[in-house]
C-alpha positions as CSV (number, residue, x, y, z in Angstrom):
1,M,118.7,109.9,158.7
2,A,115.5,110.2,160.7
3,I,115.0,108.1,163.8
4,K,111.8,106.1,163.9
5,Q,109.4,107.1,166.7
6,G,109.5,103.6,168.3
7,G,113.0,102.5,167.0
8,N,115.7,101.1,169.1
9,W,117.8,104.3,168.5
10,R,115.0,106.8,169.2
11,S,116.9,108.6,171.9
12,F,119.1,110.0,169.2
13,R,116.2,112.2,168.1
14,H,117.4,114.5,170.9
15,H,120.2,116.9,170.1
16,N,121.7,116.9,173.6
17,Y,121.7,113.1,173.7
18,R,123.5,113.0,170.4
19,M,126.0,115.5,171.7
20,L,126.9,113.6,174.9
21,F,126.7,110.0,173.6
22,P,130.0,110.0,171.6
23,A,131.8,111.9,174.3
24,N,130.7,109.2,176.8
25,T,132.0,106.5,174.4
26,V,135.5,108.0,174.5
27,S,135.3,108.4,178.2
28,N,134.1,104.8,178.7
29,I,137.0,103.5,176.6
30,G,139.4,105.5,178.8
31,S,137.8,104.3,182.0
32,W,138.1,100.6,181.1
33,A,141.7,101.2,179.9
34,Q,142.5,102.6,183.3
35,R,140.8,99.8,185.2
36,V,143.0,97.2,183.5
37,A,146.1,99.4,184.0
38,Q,145.4,100.0,187.7
39,D,144.9,96.4,188.4
40,W,148.0,95.4,186.6
41,L,150.0,98.2,188.3
42,V,148.9,96.9,191.7
43,L,150.0,93.4,190.8
44,E,153.3,94.7,189.6
45,L,153.9,96.6,192.8
46,T,152.9,93.8,195.1
47,N,154.2,90.7,193.3
48,N,150.7,89.5,192.3
49,N,149.1,89.9,195.7
50,G,145.4,89.4,195.5
51,T,144.7,91.0,198.9
52,Y,146.2,94.3,197.9
53,L,144.3,94.1,194.6
54,G,141.0,93.7,196.6
55,L,142.0,96.5,199.0
56,V,142.6,99.0,196.2
57,T,139.2,98.2,194.7
58,A,137.6,98.6,198.1
59,V,139.3,102.1,198.5
60,Q,138.0,103.2,195.1
61,F,134.4,102.1,195.9
62,A,134.4,103.1,199.6
63,P,133.3,106.7,199.0
64,V,130.0,105.2,197.6
65,L,129.1,104.3,201.1
66,F,129.3,107.9,202.3
67,L,128.6,110.1,199.2
68,S,126.4,108.4,196.7
69,L,123.2,109.1,198.7
70,H,124.3,112.8,199.0
71,G,125.0,112.7,195.2
72,G,121.4,111.8,194.7
73,V,120.3,114.7,196.9
74,L,122.6,117.0,194.7
75,A,120.9,115.6,191.6
76,D,117.5,116.8,192.9
77,R,118.7,120.1,194.2
78,L,121.4,121.5,191.8
79,D,122.1,121.9,188.1
80,K,123.1,118.4,187.1
81,R,125.2,119.6,184.2
82,K,127.4,121.8,186.3
83,V,127.9,119.0,188.9
84,L,129.0,116.6,186.1
85,I,131.5,119.1,184.8
86,A,133.0,119.4,188.2
87,T,133.2,115.6,188.8
88,N,134.8,115.0,185.4
89,L,137.4,117.6,186.1
90,V,138.4,115.8,189.3
91,G,138.4,112.4,187.5
92,G,140.6,113.7,184.7
93,A,143.1,115.2,187.2
94,T,143.5,112.0,189.2
95,S,144.1,109.9,186.1
96,I,146.7,112.3,184.6
97,G,148.4,112.6,188.0
98,L,148.8,108.8,188.3
99,G,149.9,108.5,184.7
100,L,152.7,111.1,185.2
101,L,153.9,109.3,188.4
102,V,154.2,106.0,186.5
103,I,155.9,107.5,183.5
104,N,158.4,109.2,185.7
105,D,159.0,106.0,187.6
106,A,158.0,107.7,190.8
107,V,154.8,105.7,191.6
108,A,154.4,103.9,194.9
109,L,151.5,101.7,196.1
110,W,150.2,104.5,198.4
111,H,149.8,106.8,195.4
112,V,147.5,104.2,193.8
113,F,145.5,103.9,197.0
114,A,145.2,107.7,197.4
115,L,144.3,108.5,193.8
116,A,141.9,105.6,193.6
117,G,140.1,107.1,196.7
118,V,139.9,110.6,195.1
119,L,138.5,109.1,191.9
120,G,136.1,107.1,194.0
121,I,134.8,110.3,195.6
122,A,134.2,111.9,192.2
123,T,132.5,108.8,190.9
124,A,130.2,108.4,194.0
125,I,128.9,111.9,193.3
126,D,128.9,111.7,189.5
127,A,127.0,108.4,189.1
128,P,123.6,109.2,190.6
129,V,123.7,112.7,189.0
130,R,124.5,111.2,185.6
131,Q,121.8,108.6,185.9
132,A,119.2,111.2,186.8
133,F,120.4,113.5,184.1
134,S,119.4,111.0,181.4
135,S,115.7,111.9,181.9
136,E,116.5,115.6,181.2
137,L,118.3,114.7,178.0
138,V,115.6,112.6,176.4
139,G,112.4,113.0,178.6
140,A,110.3,110.3,180.3
141,E,109.0,108.7,177.0
142,D,112.5,107.8,175.7
143,L,114.2,107.1,179.1
144,P,113.9,103.3,178.9
145,N,115.6,103.4,175.5
146,A,118.3,105.7,176.8
147,V,119.0,103.3,179.7
148,S,119.7,100.5,177.2
149,L,121.8,102.7,174.9
150,N,123.8,104.0,177.8
151,S,124.5,100.5,178.9
152,A,125.5,99.6,175.3
153,N,127.8,102.6,175.3
154,F,129.4,101.6,178.6
155,N,130.1,98.1,177.3
156,A,131.3,99.2,173.9
157,G,134.0,101.0,175.9
158,R,134.6,97.8,177.8
159,L,135.0,96.0,174.4
160,V,137.7,98.3,173.3
161,G,139.4,99.7,176.4
162,P,140.8,96.6,178.1
163,A,142.3,95.3,174.8
164,I,143.9,98.6,174.0
165,S,145.2,98.9,177.6
166,G,146.6,95.3,177.6
167,F,148.7,95.9,174.5
168,L,149.8,99.3,175.7
169,I,150.9,97.9,179.0
170,A,152.8,95.1,177.2
171,A,154.6,97.7,175.0
172,F,155.0,100.8,177.2
173,G,153.9,100.0,180.7
174,T,150.8,101.2,182.5
175,G,151.4,105.0,182.3
176,P,149.9,105.7,178.8
177,S,146.5,104.0,179.8
178,F,146.1,106.5,182.7
179,L,147.0,109.5,180.5
180,I,144.5,108.3,177.8
181,N,141.8,108.1,180.4
182,G,142.6,111.5,181.9
183,A,142.3,113.1,178.4
184,S,139.0,111.3,177.8
185,Y,137.3,113.1,180.6
186,F,137.7,116.4,178.7
187,F,135.6,115.1,175.8
188,V,132.7,114.8,178.2
189,I,133.3,118.2,179.7
190,F,133.3,119.8,176.2
191,A,130.0,118.1,175.4
192,L,128.4,119.2,178.7
193,V,129.5,122.8,178.0
194,K,128.0,122.6,174.5
195,I,124.6,121.2,175.6
196,D,121.6,123.3,174.7
197,V,120.1,123.9,178.2
198,T,117.0,125.4,176.7
199,T,115.9,122.0,175.3
200,L,116.5,120.0,178.5
201,F,113.4,118.2,179.9
202,H,112.7,119.9,183.2
203,Q,109.5,118.4,184.5
204,N,109.8,120.2,187.8
205,Q,111.1,123.7,187.6
206,E,111.6,124.1,191.3
207,K,114.5,122.1,192.7
208,S,113.6,119.7,195.4
209,M,114.9,120.4,198.9
210,G,114.1,116.9,200.2
211,N,116.4,114.6,202.0
212,I,117.6,111.0,201.9
213,R,115.0,109.8,204.4
214,E,112.2,110.5,201.9
215,A,113.9,108.3,199.3
216,I,114.2,105.4,201.8
217,A,110.5,105.8,202.7
218,Y,109.6,105.9,199.0
219,V,111.5,102.7,198.2
220,R,110.1,100.9,201.2
221,A,106.6,101.6,199.8
222,R,107.6,100.1,196.5
223,P,108.3,96.3,196.7
224,D,108.9,96.3,192.9
225,I,111.9,98.6,193.5
226,Y,113.3,97.3,196.8
227,V,113.3,93.7,195.6
228,V,115.3,94.8,192.6
229,M,117.7,96.6,194.9
230,I,118.2,93.4,197.0
231,M,119.0,91.5,193.8
232,V,121.4,94.1,192.6
233,F,123.3,94.1,195.9
234,A,123.8,90.4,195.9
235,L,124.8,90.1,192.2
236,S,127.2,93.1,192.3
237,T,128.8,92.2,195.6
238,F,129.5,88.5,194.8
239,G,129.3,88.2,191.0
240,L,130.4,91.4,189.4
241,N,134.1,91.0,190.2
242,F,135.4,90.2,186.8
243,Q,138.4,92.5,187.1
244,I,139.7,90.7,190.2
245,F,138.7,87.3,188.9
246,N,140.4,87.8,185.5
247,A,143.5,89.5,186.9
248,L,144.2,86.6,189.3
249,M,143.2,83.9,186.8
250,A,145.6,85.4,184.2
251,T,148.5,85.6,186.6
252,Q,148.0,82.8,189.1
253,E,146.3,80.1,187.1
254,F,147.3,80.7,183.5
255,G,150.7,82.5,184.0
256,L,149.9,85.1,181.3
257,G,150.8,88.7,180.7
258,P,148.9,92.0,180.4
259,A,147.8,91.6,176.8
260,S,146.0,88.3,177.7
261,F,144.5,89.9,180.7
262,G,143.2,92.9,178.7
263,L,141.6,90.5,176.2
264,M,139.6,88.9,179.0
265,G,137.8,92.2,179.6
266,T,137.1,92.4,175.9
267,F,135.5,89.0,175.9
268,V,133.3,89.9,178.9
269,A,132.3,93.0,176.9
270,I,131.2,91.0,173.9
271,G,128.5,89.4,175.9
272,S,127.7,92.6,177.9
273,L,127.4,94.7,174.8
274,S,125.1,92.0,173.2
275,G,123.0,92.0,176.3
276,A,122.8,95.8,176.4
277,I,121.8,96.1,172.8
278,G,119.4,93.2,173.0
279,S,117.7,94.7,176.0
280,A,116.5,97.6,173.9
281,R,114.1,95.0,172.3
282,L,113.1,93.6,175.7
283,E,111.5,96.6,177.3
284,R,108.2,94.8,177.9
285,L,110.0,92.0,179.8
286,R,111.6,94.4,182.3
287,T,109.9,93.2,185.4
288,T,111.1,92.4,188.9
289,R,110.6,88.7,188.2
290,F,112.8,88.9,185.1
291,V,115.6,90.4,187.3
292,I,115.3,87.5,189.8
293,I,115.4,84.9,187.0
294,G,118.3,86.7,185.3
295,G,120.2,86.7,188.6
296,V,119.8,82.9,188.8
297,F,121.3,82.4,185.4
298,F,124.1,84.9,186.0
299,S,125.1,83.2,189.2
300,I,125.2,79.8,187.5
301,S,127.4,81.2,184.8
302,I,129.9,82.5,187.4
303,M,130.0,79.1,189.1
304,A,130.7,77.5,185.8
305,L,133.6,79.9,185.2
306,S,135.5,78.4,188.1
307,L,135.6,75.0,186.4
308,L,137.1,75.9,183.0
309,P,140.5,74.3,182.6
310,N,142.5,76.6,180.4
311,Y,142.6,80.2,179.0
312,M,140.8,79.4,175.8
313,T,137.7,77.8,177.4
314,Y,137.8,80.5,180.1
315,V,137.6,83.5,177.7
316,L,135.1,81.8,175.5
317,W,132.7,81.5,178.5
318,L,133.2,85.1,179.6
319,P,130.7,86.4,177.0
320,I,128.0,84.2,178.6
321,C,128.7,85.8,182.0
322,G,128.6,89.3,180.4
323,L,125.4,88.6,178.6
324,T,123.5,87.3,181.6
325,A,124.9,90.1,183.9
326,L,124.0,93.0,181.6
327,T,120.6,91.7,180.6
328,T,119.7,91.5,184.3
329,L,121.2,94.8,185.3
330,V,119.9,96.9,182.5
331,S,116.4,95.6,183.4
332,A,117.0,96.5,187.1
333,N,118.3,100.0,186.3
334,S,115.4,100.7,183.9
335,I,112.8,99.5,186.5
336,V,114.2,101.9,189.1
337,Q,114.6,104.9,186.8
338,T,111.4,104.7,184.8
339,S,109.0,103.9,187.6
340,T,110.3,106.5,190.1
341,D,108.6,109.8,190.5
342,Q,110.7,112.6,188.8
343,A,110.8,114.7,192.0
344,I,112.6,112.1,193.9
345,R,114.5,110.2,191.1
346,G,117.9,111.6,191.9
347,R,117.8,110.5,195.5
348,V,116.3,107.1,194.6
349,M,119.1,106.6,192.1
350,G,121.6,107.6,194.7
351,L,120.2,104.9,197.0
352,Y,120.3,102.4,194.1
353,L,123.9,103.1,193.3
354,F,124.8,103.0,197.1
355,I,123.4,99.5,197.0
356,F,124.9,98.6,193.6
357,M,128.5,99.6,194.5
358,G,128.3,99.7,198.2
359,G,129.2,96.0,198.6
360,A,132.5,96.4,196.8
361,P,134.4,97.9,199.8
362,F,133.6,94.8,201.8
363,G,133.5,92.1,199.2
364,S,136.6,93.0,197.2
365,P,139.1,92.7,200.1
366,L,137.5,89.4,201.1
367,I,137.7,88.1,197.6
368,G,141.3,89.0,197.3
369,L,142.1,87.5,200.7
370,A,140.2,84.3,199.8
371,A,142.1,84.0,196.5
372,D,145.4,84.1,198.4
373,Y,144.3,81.4,200.9
374,I,142.0,79.0,199.0
375,G,142.9,79.8,195.4
376,I,141.0,81.9,192.8
377,R,139.0,79.0,191.4
378,Y,137.4,78.1,194.7
379,T,136.9,81.8,195.4
380,I,135.0,82.3,192.1
381,A,132.9,79.2,192.8
382,V,132.0,80.5,196.3
383,C,131.0,83.9,195.0
384,G,128.8,82.4,192.3
385,G,127.2,80.1,194.9
386,L,126.5,83.0,197.3
387,A,124.9,85.0,194.5
388,L,122.7,82.0,193.5
389,A,121.7,81.4,197.1
390,A,120.6,85.1,197.4
391,S,118.7,84.9,194.1
392,L,116.8,81.8,195.2
393,F,116.1,83.3,198.6
394,V,114.6,86.5,197.0
395,W,112.5,84.4,194.7
396,I,111.1,82.3,197.6
397,K,110.5,85.2,199.9
398,Y,109.3,87.9,197.6
399,R,107.9,86.3,194.5
400,D,104.4,87.4,195.5
401,R,105.4,91.0,196.3
402,V,107.0,92.1,193.1
403,G,104.1,94.0,191.6
404,V,103.8,97.8,191.4
405,P,101.5,99.2,194.1
406,E,98.3,100.7,192.8
407,D,98.8,104.1,194.5
408,V,102.2,105.2,195.7
409,S,102.4,108.9,195.2
410,I,105.4,111.1,196.2
411,A,103.0,113.3,198.1
412,A,101.7,110.4,200.2
413,V,105.3,109.2,201.0
414,L,106.3,112.7,202.0
415,K,103.3,113.1,204.2
416,T,104.0,109.8,205.9
417,T,107.7,110.8,206.4
418,D,106.8,114.1,207.9
419,S,104.3,112.4,210.2
420,D,106.9,109.9,211.4
421,H,109.5,112.7,211.9
422,N,107.1,114.8,214.0
423,N,106.2,111.8,216.2
């Protein structure tokens, strides 16, 4: 079936995108299955301790602080396909290793910390390279559509993975979920090997030898981008903690098991997937103002989550949280990717992901600690309130500085950067 030129599925016109998309679907299902299993394993090993749950999350995301910016540099300098093959090999090995430890009843908490850290290293390098690779798969014209479809793919995995993992944990323990995720990485590796490199969109044949400083200078010259990044930092640090929120609500508030916890992730994904698919129709609304307004609604939805009295009302509200979160974040991601110069896109995406995931190493332990001391409901309410306060602050301070500058060329930014460095 032919894909219409302007259709919502137009990225599938490209053979390489069609090759990689289903492999990513399998991998996303595996990744979400592992997230549920890892959180549940930590709770089992620590007697439902929220502080340890937050610390493991922090360890997994800590490498972002040190490596995501360098991953962006690698995206601009090296063959992205080969880098992605390497990161997927590491990710698959860590998941299989943890699964074997669990199945052989040899797992200890330090194993979870260590392997979460190794997986975090691979992810910190993989994420900016993978984001920048989208433009090579579909070209600049179809990149906004690919961003929406990739988000839909990610959340389709979130729709299926947590539910599968929850029932597997209830029946067999956490081990199978890790093994499934480990195997899923090899679907991506196979697809990357089979990609037709002759049809990739290489707008710049010579690989950039630039540095991170140039990306920072470029973003500083682009208020439409740096305001989006401020919003993304606030929302991801305080609001996007569904795994911790749901795990502790399931165990501490509702007294439920792994199957119910897994279904929570599925209900989040119902809204997230709807938002990702719907965003394909909202390309014209992808503006910085839209991101700020979306952040306000998402923050309010998180605050409301803390007030819901029982499991049924809680899970029925989760799709609203997922919908507002993904509609906002797809717009943010698309703005950064599509409006950034190709020559520096990898480094800018590295900076974006540094900001997007960089708050987790600090926020997750504090959230876990707060849940142990003041309760998970109050913790969720405070997190939503902080995200709302940040959104309103950004609106008040930057609402008149969210347009795209008339002339911000990469050459001008590099010239300014070189001049500052020489001085």
